C-alpha positions as CSV (number, residue, x, y, z in Angstrom):
1,M,-8.1,23.5,-13.6
2,L,-7.0,25.2,-16.6
3,E,-9.8,27.2,-18.8
4,N,-9.6,25.9,-22.4
5,K,-11.7,27.3,-25.5
6,N,-13.7,24.6,-27.4
7,N,-13.0,22.0,-24.6
8,E,-9.7,20.9,-26.0
9,K,-7.2,19.3,-24.0
10,T,-4.0,21.3,-23.0
11,R,-0.7,19.9,-24.2
12,I,1.9,19.8,-21.6
13,S,4.3,21.4,-23.9
14,E,2.1,24.8,-23.7
15,L,3.1,25.1,-20.1
16,G,6.6,23.9,-20.2
17,E,8.0,21.7,-17.2
18,F,8.4,24.6,-14.8
19,G,5.0,26.0,-15.6
20,L,3.5,22.5,-15.3
21,I,4.9,21.9,-11.9
22,D,3.9,25.4,-10.6
23,H,0.4,24.5,-12.1
24,L,0.2,21.1,-10.4
25,T,1.5,22.1,-7.0
26,K,-0.3,25.4,-6.2
27,Q,-3.0,23.5,-4.4
28,F,-0.5,22.2,-1.8
29,S,-0.1,23.8,1.6
30,I,2.1,23.1,4.7
31,K,0.7,21.2,7.6
32,N,3.6,19.7,9.5
33,T,5.8,21.7,11.8
34,S,8.7,19.5,10.5
35,T,8.6,21.0,7.1
36,I,10.7,24.1,7.1
37,K,10.8,24.7,3.4
38,G,8.5,22.7,0.8
39,I,7.9,23.2,-3.0
40,G,9.7,26.3,-4.6
41,D,13.5,25.9,-3.9
42,D,16.3,23.7,-5.2
43,A,15.4,21.2,-2.3
44,A,13.0,20.9,0.5
45,V,14.2,21.2,4.2
46,I,12.6,19.3,7.1
47,V,13.5,18.8,10.4
48,S,13.1,15.7,13.1
49,E,11.0,16.7,16.0
50,K,12.0,16.0,19.8
51,N,15.1,14.1,18.6
52,N,13.0,11.6,16.4
53,Q,14.5,9.5,13.9
54,I,13.6,10.0,10.1
55,V,12.4,7.2,8.4
56,I,12.1,7.2,4.4
57,T,10.6,5.0,1.8
58,T,10.1,4.9,-2.2
59,D,8.2,3.4,-4.8
60,L,8.2,3.4,-8.3
61,L,4.7,2.5,-10.2
62,V,4.9,1.8,-14.0
63,E,2.4,1.8,-16.4
64,G,1.4,-1.9,-17.7
65,V,3.3,-3.4,-14.8
66,H,1.8,-2.1,-11.7
67,F,-1.4,-0.4,-13.1
68,D,-3.7,-0.3,-15.9
69,L,-5.4,2.7,-16.8
70,S,-8.1,1.0,-18.8
71,Y,-9.7,0.6,-15.3
72,M,-7.6,2.5,-12.9
73,P,-9.0,6.4,-13.1
74,L,-6.0,8.6,-12.6
75,K,-7.2,10.2,-9.4
76,H,-7.3,6.8,-7.8
77,L,-4.0,6.2,-9.2
78,G,-2.7,9.4,-7.6
79,Y,-4.2,8.3,-4.5
80,K,-3.1,4.8,-4.3
81,A,0.6,5.8,-5.1
82,V,0.7,7.8,-2.0
83,I,-0.9,5.0,0.0
84,V,1.6,2.5,-1.0
85,N,4.4,4.6,0.5
86,L,2.6,5.7,3.4
87,S,2.0,2.0,4.4
88,D,5.7,1.4,4.3
89,V,6.1,4.4,6.9
90,F,3.3,3.1,9.2
91,A,5.1,-0.5,9.1
92,M,8.0,1.0,10.8
93,N,5.7,2.5,13.7
94,A,6.4,5.8,12.6
95,K,4.2,9.1,11.8
96,A,4.2,10.0,8.1
97,T,4.8,13.7,7.5
98,Q,6.1,14.5,4.0
99,I,6.3,13.2,0.4
100,T,7.9,14.1,-2.9
101,V,6.3,13.2,-6.3
102,S,7.8,12.6,-9.6
103,V,6.2,12.0,-12.9
104,A,7.5,10.8,-16.1
105,V,4.8,11.2,-18.7
106,S,4.4,10.8,-22.6
107,N,2.9,13.2,-24.8
108,R,-0.4,11.3,-25.1
109,F,-1.3,12.8,-21.5
110,P,-3.0,16.3,-21.8
111,V,-2.4,18.6,-18.6
112,E,-5.8,17.8,-17.5
113,A,-5.1,14.2,-17.0
114,L,-2.2,15.1,-14.8
115,E,-4.6,17.5,-12.9
116,E,-6.8,14.5,-12.2
117,L,-3.6,12.4,-11.0
118,Y,-2.7,15.2,-8.8
119,A,-6.0,15.7,-7.6
120,G,-5.9,12.1,-6.1
121,I,-2.4,12.8,-4.3
122,A,-3.8,15.9,-2.8
123,T,-6.7,14.0,-1.5
124,A,-4.4,11.6,0.3
125,A,-2.2,14.5,1.5
126,K,-5.1,15.8,3.1
127,I,-6.6,12.7,4.6
128,Y,-3.4,11.8,6.0
129,E,-2.1,15.1,6.8
130,I,1.1,14.9,5.1
131,D,3.1,17.8,3.2
132,V,4.0,17.4,-0.7
133,V,7.6,19.0,-0.3
134,G,9.0,18.5,-3.9
135,G,9.5,16.4,-7.0
136,D,9.8,16.4,-10.6
137,T,8.4,15.8,-14.0
138,T,9.9,14.8,-17.3
139,S,8.8,13.3,-20.5
140,S,8.5,9.5,-21.1
141,T,8.5,7.3,-24.0
142,T,6.7,4.5,-22.6
143,G,3.8,5.7,-20.8
144,L,3.4,7.0,-17.4
145,L,5.8,6.2,-14.7
146,L,5.3,7.7,-10.9
147,S,7.7,7.6,-8.2
148,I,6.9,8.7,-4.7
149,T,9.0,8.9,-1.6
150,A,7.5,9.2,1.8
151,I,9.4,10.7,4.7
152,G,8.3,9.8,8.3
153,Q,9.5,10.2,12.0
154,A,9.3,8.4,15.4
155,P,11.2,8.2,18.6
156,K,14.2,5.7,18.3
157,E,12.7,3.5,20.8
158,A,9.1,3.5,18.9
159,I,10.6,2.5,15.4
160,V,10.1,-1.2,14.5
161,Y,12.1,-3.4,12.3
162,R,11.5,-6.6,10.3
163,E,14.1,-8.3,12.6
164,G,13.3,-8.8,16.2
165,A,10.6,-11.4,16.4
166,K,11.2,-14.0,19.1
167,E,10.4,-17.5,19.8
168,N,6.8,-17.7,21.2
169,D,5.8,-14.3,19.9
170,L,2.4,-14.0,18.5
171,L,1.9,-13.2,14.8
172,V,-0.7,-10.5,14.3
173,V,-2.5,-9.1,11.4
174,T,-4.5,-5.9,11.0
175,G,-7.9,-6.0,9.1
176,D,-8.7,-8.7,6.6
177,L,-6.6,-10.0,3.6
178,G,-7.3,-10.9,-0.3
179,A,-9.8,-8.4,-1.0
180,A,-7.3,-6.2,-3.4
181,Y,-6.6,-9.4,-5.2
182,M,-10.1,-10.3,-6.0
183,G,-11.1,-6.8,-7.0
184,L,-8.3,-7.1,-9.4
185,Q,-9.8,-10.4,-10.8
186,V,-12.9,-8.7,-11.2
187,L,-11.7,-5.6,-12.9
188,E,-9.6,-7.9,-15.5
189,R,-12.6,-9.8,-16.2
190,E,-15.0,-6.7,-16.9
191,K,-12.0,-5.7,-19.1
192,E,-12.1,-8.8,-21.2
193,V,-15.9,-8.5,-21.3
194,F,-15.7,-5.0,-22.4
195,K,-13.2,-5.8,-25.2
196,V,-15.9,-8.1,-26.6
197,N,-18.8,-6.1,-26.1
198,P,-17.8,-2.5,-25.6
199,Q,-21.6,-1.4,-25.0
200,S,-21.9,-3.9,-22.0
201,Q,-22.3,-2.0,-18.6
202,P,-21.0,-4.2,-15.8
203,D,-23.0,-4.8,-12.6
204,L,-20.3,-4.3,-9.7
205,D,-22.6,-3.9,-6.8
206,A,-21.7,-7.3,-5.5
207,Y,-18.1,-6.5,-5.6
208,T,-17.9,-3.1,-4.0
209,Y,-15.7,-3.9,-1.4
210,L,-13.3,-5.8,-3.4
211,I,-13.1,-3.1,-6.1
212,E,-12.5,-0.5,-3.5
213,R,-9.6,-2.3,-1.9
214,Q,-7.9,-2.6,-5.4
215,L,-8.4,1.2,-6.6
216,K,-8.4,3.1,-3.4
217,P,-6.9,1.4,-0.5
218,E,-6.3,2.8,2.6
219,A,-2.8,2.6,4.7
220,R,-3.1,1.8,8.3
221,K,-2.1,5.0,9.9
222,D,-4.5,4.1,13.0
223,I,-2.3,1.3,13.8
224,P,0.8,3.1,15.6
225,K,-1.5,5.2,17.5
226,L,-3.7,2.2,18.4
227,L,-0.4,0.2,19.6
228,K,0.7,3.4,21.7
229,E,-2.6,3.6,23.2
230,L,-2.6,-0.1,24.3
231,K,1.0,0.0,25.4
232,V,2.2,-2.4,23.2
233,T,5.4,-2.2,21.1
234,P,5.7,-5.0,18.4
235,T,8.9,-6.9,18.3
236,S,8.9,-6.8,14.3
237,M,6.6,-5.5,11.6
238,I,6.1,-5.3,7.9
239,D,3.3,-4.0,5.6
240,I,1.6,-6.5,3.4
241,S,1.9,-5.5,-0.2
242,D,3.1,-8.7,-1.8
243,G,0.9,-11.3,-0.2
244,L,1.0,-12.5,3.5
245,S,3.2,-15.5,3.0
246,S,5.8,-13.5,1.6
247,E,5.7,-11.0,4.2
248,I,5.8,-13.7,7.1
249,L,8.8,-15.3,5.5
250,H,10.5,-11.8,5.1
251,L,9.8,-11.4,8.9
252,C,11.3,-14.8,9.4
253,K,14.1,-14.4,7.7
254,N,15.3,-11.3,8.9
255,S,14.6,-12.5,12.6
256,E,16.1,-15.8,12.1
257,V,13.0,-17.5,13.4
258,G,10.4,-20.0,12.1
259,C,6.7,-19.8,12.5
260,N,3.6,-21.8,12.5
261,V,0.2,-19.8,10.9
262,Y,-3.2,-21.1,11.4
263,E,-5.4,-21.4,8.2
264,D,-8.6,-21.1,10.2
265,K,-7.2,-17.8,11.6
266,I,-6.7,-15.8,8.6
267,P,-9.1,-12.9,8.5
268,L,-11.2,-12.9,5.2
269,D,-14.1,-10.8,4.3
270,P,-17.3,-12.3,3.2
271,Q,-17.0,-10.6,-0.3
272,V,-13.7,-12.5,-0.7
273,I,-14.9,-15.8,0.2
274,S,-18.0,-15.6,-2.0
275,A,-15.8,-14.2,-4.9
276,C,-13.4,-16.9,-4.6
277,E,-16.1,-19.5,-5.0
278,E,-17.2,-17.6,-8.0
279,F,-13.7,-17.6,-9.7
280,N,-12.9,-21.1,-8.5
281,L,-10.1,-19.8,-6.2
282,D,-8.7,-21.2,-3.1
283,S,-9.6,-18.2,-0.6
284,T,-6.5,-19.3,1.8
285,M,-4.1,-19.2,-1.3
286,V,-5.6,-15.6,-2.2
287,A,-5.0,-14.3,1.3
288,L,-1.5,-15.9,1.3
289,S,-0.4,-14.9,-2.2
290,G,-2.7,-12.1,-3.3
291,G,-1.1,-8.9,-2.3
292,E,-1.9,-5.2,-2.4
293,D,-3.7,-5.5,0.9
294,Y,-1.7,-2.8,2.7
295,E,-2.6,-4.2,5.9
296,L,0.2,-4.6,8.6
297,L,1.8,-7.8,10.0
298,F,3.6,-7.7,13.2
299,T,4.7,-9.8,16.2
300,V,4.1,-9.3,20.0
301,G,5.6,-11.0,22.9
302,T,3.1,-13.4,24.7
303,E,2.9,-11.0,27.6
304,D,0.9,-8.4,25.4
305,F,-1.7,-11.0,24.5
306,P,-4.4,-9.8,27.1
307,K,-3.9,-6.2,25.4
308,I,-4.6,-7.1,22.1
309,K,-7.2,-10.1,22.6
310,G,-10.7,-9.3,21.1
311,N,-9.6,-5.9,19.5
312,P,-11.5,-5.7,16.2
313,H,-8.6,-4.4,14.4
314,L,-6.3,-7.3,15.3
315,T,-6.4,-10.9,14.8
316,I,-3.9,-13.5,16.0
317,I,-2.8,-15.8,13.2
318,G,-0.1,-17.9,14.6
319,H,3.0,-17.8,16.7
320,I,6.9,-17.7,16.2
321,T,8.8,-20.8,16.6
322,H,12.6,-21.7,16.5
323,K,14.3,-21.1,13.6
324,N,15.1,-24.9,12.8
325,E,11.4,-25.6,13.1
326,G,10.9,-23.7,9.8
327,T,7.8,-21.8,8.5
328,H,4.6,-23.7,8.3
329,L,0.8,-23.3,7.6
330,I,-1.5,-25.5,9.8
331,T,-4.3,-26.2,7.8
332,R,-8.0,-26.6,8.7
333,A,-7.5,-30.5,8.5
334,N,-4.5,-29.7,10.8
335,T,-2.1,-30.8,8.5
336,K,1.3,-29.1,8.5
337,I,2.7,-27.8,5.2
338,P,5.6,-25.4,4.3
339,L,4.7,-22.1,3.9
340,V,5.9,-20.9,0.5
341,A,6.3,-17.3,-0.9
342,R,4.0,-17.0,-4.0
343,G,3.6,-13.5,-3.9
344,W,3.5,-11.1,-6.6
345,N,7.0,-10.4,-8.2
346,S,7.4,-7.2,-10.4
347,M,10.7,-8.5,-11.8
348,E,9.0,-11.5,-13.5
349,E,8.2,-11.1,-17.3
350,S,4.6,-11.8,-16.9
351,S,2.5,-9.7,-14.2
352,D,0.1,-12.6,-13.9
């Protein structure tokens, strides 16, 4: 942290671009043998281990579109931005090894604000054992923009794509769904209450899990390792970022198959169910369309059923059908309805 007399905030211009980069990145150390050169040169140098293939993914987060700083602490934002990208690496059944971090920031943010942002990035890097190997900072006229690129690797035969699901394969999800969306509903409600009464102190104890899933999600680093231990290689896989229904339809489209998903099999946390009742929302629709769960959705052959049944981290929610049968939700009343993608779309004019 910068020492500043009279507790004044430090303007970014006082450090300059290179001074700012040096200041924000001095806390990062190298952990992976695949990182040959990290921060400090024109480019990072990484090497694949044991003839592994390299996987690369990137996400851009924009203030006012992807996050709201009125209730998203900068440290949590830094952490979440890393998690969003690592989740995509794990969805390829790969090990995450490096990230780069690029930030565009307006002059309303002092250096101390960026220190908070980078503290969250550093925490995620430490927990997930990844190296921060580069990035960039520049000025912005529209608030804060944060772009992270994640790099991972895996043996060629272990990498799993969105295509590959076959008829009769089982459809499996990790964890539970809908909590992040309900956490967002709680935070948005409290923001509106605060606007009316800035003295109000919200009691959020009943929503702890929901808010944590929204502000500090975790990526399923454990799943590729678990699947390896179980000797299970998924036939297809994707992470659940835009809602379960959207991701199922992505898998089915890429694999050229159909599916049946059973409403009563979709895993929901009790806090999600109670919050949905409070907000008068249908919990199934929240799980199907909410997004930001960062769980994994994958398919496995029926021969792997004995290996995964009863595992507390995995829930079988349906099965793959012939393409001509289409994609359907089987309701609790045993009604078959078409599965529709209503997940969040960042390209729409409204972020509702």
